[in-house]
C-alpha positions, -999 to +999 in steps of 0.1 A: +000+000+000+014+034-009+023+058+019+003+089+011+022+111+035+057+103+022+075+129+001+073+120-036+098+126-065+089+153-089+082+133-120+058+143-148+025+124-151+021+098-178-001+108-207-013+072-210-023+044-187-042+046-154-051+080-139-027+081-109-011+106-086+026+109-077+020+088-046+009+058-066-028+060-059-048+051-090-082+068-094-112+047-102-141+067-088-154+101-099-177+123-078-195+146-102-214+175-086-245+187-104-256+217-085-248+239-054-285+242-046-301+223-017-334+221+000-320+215+035-296+236+056-274+210+074-252+226+099-221+208+088-225+215+051-244+246+041-237+283+050-265+297+071-274+321+042-261+306+010-257+326-021-265+304-051-242+304-080-255+318-113-269+289-134-247+298-163-216+290-142-227+254-136-217+227-160-243+221-186-256+186-193-235+182-224-204+194-206-209+170-177-213+141-201-183+150-222-161+150-191-177+117-179-170+101-212-133+112-210-129+100-175-144+066-183-132+058-219-097+074-216-088+076-180-101+044-165-128+056-142-153+028-134-176+044-109-194+077-111-213+092-082-236+122-088-236+146-059-245+182-050-259+202-033-290+181-038-288+165-072-325+158-073-329+196-078-315+192-113-344+189-136-323+169-161-310+144-136-328+114-151-316+123-185-280+126-172-283+091-157-296+078-190-267+092-208-242+079-183-257+045-187-246+045-224-209+046-211-211+010-197-196-005-229-167+019-225-159+007-189-184+023-166-195-002-140-216+017-115-237+049-114-246+061-079-263+091-064-259+109-030-291+125-019-308+139+012-338+119+001-364+147+004-376+145-032-367+109-038-401+093-035-413+109-067-382+101-088-370+067-076-387+046-103-375+068-131-339+068-118-339+030-116-353+028-151-326+052-164-298+030-151-290+042-115-274+014-095-275+027-059-280+055-035-264+070-005-290+088+015-282+112+044-300+104+076-283+118+107-312+111+130-348+099+129-361+119+157-382+147+140-371+175+164-334+167+162-336+162+124-352+196+122-325+212+144-297+197+123-311+202+088-339+227+089-362+202+073-386+173+081-376+137+084-408+121+071-401+128+033-367+113+037-381+081+052-406+079+024-378+084-001-358+055+014-389+033+012-396+043-025-359+037-035-360+002-020-393-006-036-379+005-070-351-020-066-323+004-058-295-005-034-295+019-005-269+029+021-275+054+048-250+080+059-251+096+093-228+124+104-223+122+142-219+154+161-212+157+198-239+177+215-264+172+186-270+135+178-244+113+195-271+098+217-290+087+186-262+064+173-277+033+189-314+040+181-305+047+145-286+014+143-314-005+159-338+008+132-315+004+103-306-032+112-343-041+117-350-027+082-320-045+067-303-013+057-266-007+055-257+022+078-224+042+078-216+067+105-193+096+095-170+115+118-177+153+115-152+167+089-137+202+090-153+212+058-185+231+067-196+265+053-201+284+085-171+277+108-192+251+127-164+225+130-145+220+162-124+191+172-144+184+203-175+180+183-160+149+166-173+116+179-146+091+170-149+057+155-139+041+188-167+060+206-193+050+180-182+014+182-185+015+220-220+029+218-231+002+194-215-026+214-240-019+241-265-039+221-248-052+190-216-072+195-194-063+165-166-079+147-143-057+127-138-068+091-106-065+071-101-030+057-107-026+019-104+004-004-138+016+008-135+048+029-155+031+057-142+006+082-169-021+084-181-041+114-203-072+113-231-079+137-239-114+150-267-116+124-242-110+096-253-074+089-227-046+083-222-012+099-196+012+085-177+041+100-159+067+080-132+080+104-116+107+084-104+125+116-094+098+140-082+073+114-075+090+080-076+066+050-058+089+026-033+062+015-061+042-001-079+071-018-091+062-053-115+092-057-115+125-076-141+153-076-154+177-102-174+206-087-207+219-100-187+247-117-162+224-134-132+227-110-112+195-106-105+188-069-080+160-066-087+157-029-117+164-007-094+186+013-077+204-016-077+242-014-083+245-051-078+227-084-076+232-122-106+248-140-121+224-166-151+246-175-132+273-192-113+251-217-145+231-223-163+263-233-133+276-253-133+245-275-104+225-261-098+191-276-099+158-257-061+156-255-058+190-239-085+182-214-070+149-205-036+164-200-051+190-177-068+163-157-038+141-155-016+170-144-041+180-117-044+145-103-006+139-104-001+167-079-028+154-056-020+162-020-013+136+007-047+145+022-060+151+057-034+126+071-006+151+063-025+184+072-052+178+098-075+205+110-100+230+096-097+237+059-098+274+050-110+279+014-137+298-004-155+267-017-179+249+006-192+214+006-225+222-012-206+233-042-177+208-040-200+177-036-199+150-009 
């Protein structure tokens, strides 16, 4: 396994072969943000008073699909996850999924979506028919009052969206950000419900990436603390670590619970992901301060070779990640634009 924090030699990226950084990490998964808009106001993601980007600054459908084709056909990406903001606010979401589905003969293996689930009930069947494989749905807590305090919204539409997605035949995972002082006492009740429903649940340590200066180290509930809370009712066996960002634990019934421990146990050395923001900026790392602009060359008529060279160069210089520079990330872009 490559050591992501070790100094690397300054060697130019290859113009052929796998999409890799200078630390030997090959990229297989693309997070493609569709919009900065969202219908919730989660404390750890959205600014309190967001200023939406002008629509003409967001990548158009044809621009998104051109980049996706290059990433899959020429750069070896096998998995694409559509993010936001809330991607269900894009009116052309189903059409985007349909077009991505045509890339499977070129090497695309999986089309996924990350959503807050609020609008999912009305779109689940169409998304499944278009070719969507699976969903990550954010559910930090099921208690209506606490859900409202964390997100500014109502939990019932999310629960209805989860049920609709499962009925449509979509694979569903739940993501729950755990925040001390807000929902750490709900870790066990949420697990009880998810396990009873046969749903895979992943807890996420609070990351220093919010849009309002909300993050503090003492708000982070660590992987060890989450496991300890779960062990009170569900004896767990830790499974071998894979390239997945989550550490997985198996219950006595054979079900799995995951924990994404970015802060207490960074997994940067295994990272095989890359992100393109809603405005077309390539972010090699979730914690990058900036990255190369792909929208401008797209709109200026750049050829495929020029775009690929720009992408390879940007990925080659991917930082070691949070493991090398822990702490709050100061940058103008926030998570609702970057994409989760």
